[in-house]
N, C-alpha and C positions, 0 to 999 in steps of 0.2 A: 504494500500500500504506500502511496506517496505521502510524505510528511504533511503536505499542504491540506490533506483531507482529515487530519487528526482533529481539527477544530469542529468537525461535523459529528464527532462521536456522541456527545450528549443528545443532539437532535435525533440521530438515528436510533439510539436506545429508547428515547421517549416515544418515537414512532412505533417501535416494536411493541412497547407496552400498550400503546393505544390500539394497535391492530389486534392484540391478543392479551387480554387482561391476565391470563394464567401465567404469563411470563413476568409480571410486574414484581413479584417477590424476589425472583431470581435476579432481575436487573437491578433491584435496590441493593443487592449485596455486591454488585460489581464495582470495581474501582475505575471510574471513568477517566481518571488521570494517568492510569498505568500505561506506559508506552512499551509494548512488547517488541520483539524482533521483527514482527510483521511490518512495522513502519520503517521502510528502507528504500529510499529513492533509487539506489544503485541496482536493486533487484527488479524494478519495474521496467519491462521491455515493451512488448506489443500492447499490453493493457494491464491494468492493476487487477487485484483479486476480485472475485465476484462477491459483492456485499449487499445487504438489504438497502433499499432506498429510504428516503424520508417521507414517502407517500403514506397516507393513512386511510386506505379504503376498506380495511378490515380483511379477514381471511375467509369469511363465509363463502365468497364466490369461487374459491379454489377447489378443484376436484382433488381426489385422494393423491394422485401422482404429483400434482403441482404442490400440494401441501407438504408432501414428503421431501421434495427438493428444497422448498422454501425453508422447511424446518432445519435441514442440514446446514444451509447457508447462514441462517440467523443464529443458530446455536454456536457455530464455529466463530462467528463474529463476537458473540457475547463471551465465549470462553477465554479470549485473550485478555480480558479485564479481570481475571481471577488469579489467585496465587498459584504457585507450583503444586502439583500433586506430590504428596510425600508418603513414603511407605518404608517399612522395615523389611530388609532383605536378609534372609539367613540361608546358610549352606552347611550341610553336614557331609563330611567325607568319611566313609567307612572303609577300612582295609581288611580284606579277607585273604589270608595267605599273602600272595604278591599282587593281588588285584584290588583296585580301588573303585568304589561305587559312590556316586554323588546324588544327593537329594537337595532340592532348592525350595524355599518357601517365601511367601510375601504376605505381609499384613498391611492393609491400608491404614494410614494414620491421619492424613489431612487430605480431604477430597479435592480441594483446589479447583482447577479448571475442569476436572472430570464431571463435577456436578452440573455444569452447564450443558454437557452432552447427553445427560440422562433424559430419556423421554418421560412423558407423563405417566405411562403405564407401569404398574407395579411389577409386571412380568419382566419388562426390560430393565427395571431398577435391580431386580433380584439377579438377573444375568450379569449386569455390570458389577454388582457387589461381589459376585462369585469370581469374576475375573480379577478383581483387585485383591481378594483374599484367596489366592490360588491354592495354597496349602500351608497350614500351620504346623510347623515341625515341633517335635517334642523337645523339652529342655535337656540338654546333655552337656557334659564337660569334656574338655580336651584330654585325650588319653584314656577315656573311660572304656572299659571292656564290655562288649555286648554279645549276646548269644545269637548265633546265626540259626534261625529257626528252620529254614529250608532254602534250597536253590532249585531253580527251574531253567533248563536249557531249551530255548526255542529254536526250532529249525524253520527258517523263513527264506523266501526268495525276494530279490529286489523287484519292485514294480516299475513298469515303464512310466515315463513322464506323462502327466495328465494333459489332455487337450486344453488349449487356451479357451477362455471365455473372452468377451470384449474387455472386461475389467482386468483380467490377469494379463492379457496381451498388452494393454496400455501400461500396466505396471512393469512388464518386462522391457518395454521400449524405454521407460524411464531409467531402469537400472541395468541397461545393457552393458555398462562398464564392468559389472561383476563377472561377465563372461570373457573379458579381455585380459590377457596376461601381460601385455606391454604396459609398463608402469606409466610412461608418458601419455600414451593414448587413453589409458584408464582414467588418468587425471583429467584429460580433456573431455572425455565423455561424461565424467561426473560434473564438471563445471558447466557443460552445455546441456545438462539435464537429459542426456541420452539421445535416442533417435527421435527426431521431430521435436515439437514443442507442445505445451499444454493446449495451445489453440489449434494445432494441426493433426494431432495423433488420431482423433476420432475420424477426421476426414480421410486420413491415410487408410484406415480400416475400411471405410465405406468405398473408397476407390478399389480396394482389393475385391470387395463384393461385386462392384459394377463390372470389373474386368474379368470376372469369373475365376479368380485365383483361389478364393475361399468360399465355402458355403457354411451355413449354420444348421446344425442338427440340435434342436432344442436350444440350449444355451452354449453348446460347444462349437468352436470354430474348427473346421477341417479343411485341409488343402485339397484342391482338385487335381486331376491329372494334368491340366494345363499348367498349373503352378509347378508340378514336378518337372514337366518338360522344360519350362523356362529356367528353373534352377540348374538343370543338367546342361543347358545350352550356354549359359553365361559363364565367363571366367571367374575363378575363385576370388580375384580382387574385387569384383563388383559385388559379390555376396558378403564380403567381409565388413563388419561394423567399423573396422579401423578406417575404411575409406570415408565413412561418414565423419569420423573424428577428425580426419585430416581436412575435409571440406569445411567442417564447422570452424576449425582453427583458422583456415585461410579466409573464409568469409567474414569472420570476426575481425581479422586484420584489415580487410577491405573497408568494413563499416567504420573502423577507427582510423582510417587513412594511414595504415601501417603496411609495409611490404608492397606487393604487387597490386595493380588495379584489377578491375573486373575483366578487362580484355586479356590481361596476362593470365588470369585464372582460367578463362575459357580456352585459351590457346593451349595451356598446359594440359587440360583434360582431353582436348582433341588429339594431342600428341600421344597421350597414354592409350587412347582408344586405338589409334593407328598401330602403335607398338604391339598391343594385344592381338590385333587382327593379323599382324605379320608373324 
């Protein structure tokens, strides 16, 4: 979010309360003057984050899907004005012969910003509470001897990777840097937020649908034969996410008047294509 819009915080929070009175108690607990890391002019590129407006038409006219999306946006906005979520983390390491086994536990102490993300339903609240208190471990002392009750050896097979959904595919595009071993390119992909941008990733997936490269079976995305044929036909360099990292680095330089200009960049790509064909 641009710093220039920080002055609108109180007005937006008041509008949220007016649109939905059930949020008023939550908004009253928020610290309107708290400036989180969200407010950073350097991180604003194509557009700033999606936030609630100052309009107050009420929420009765929204259908269920619209209300769900609006609820996600407004609660994320409110959450930044709450303190940190605090919890106690404990770990027990048990040694049996030469093998070590570890158990971890977490107990929520200060709800902080998480209370702004809880929905009104008790069911969701119970689920959220269960996630915060994942497991309460017993009190033990360092060096204490315990009795090994029983051991069980499980014989399992590794499972193939699951098919992507639109949501998991977008997440994979954001974190593609984790699949790259080159340290320099990994850093570039991390800094450029992976493949595509927040504004273009959904359109990229829709283009794949339109060009018959993928199909949807229920929520799962599956590649078509056309897509396999294309992947088999193009050189490895074109399929490598490192190419995107290199392009992103060069285009960023062009945008900041560093290094070669756009004509030099295009000429360089043309030469690479010719070299590949030869």
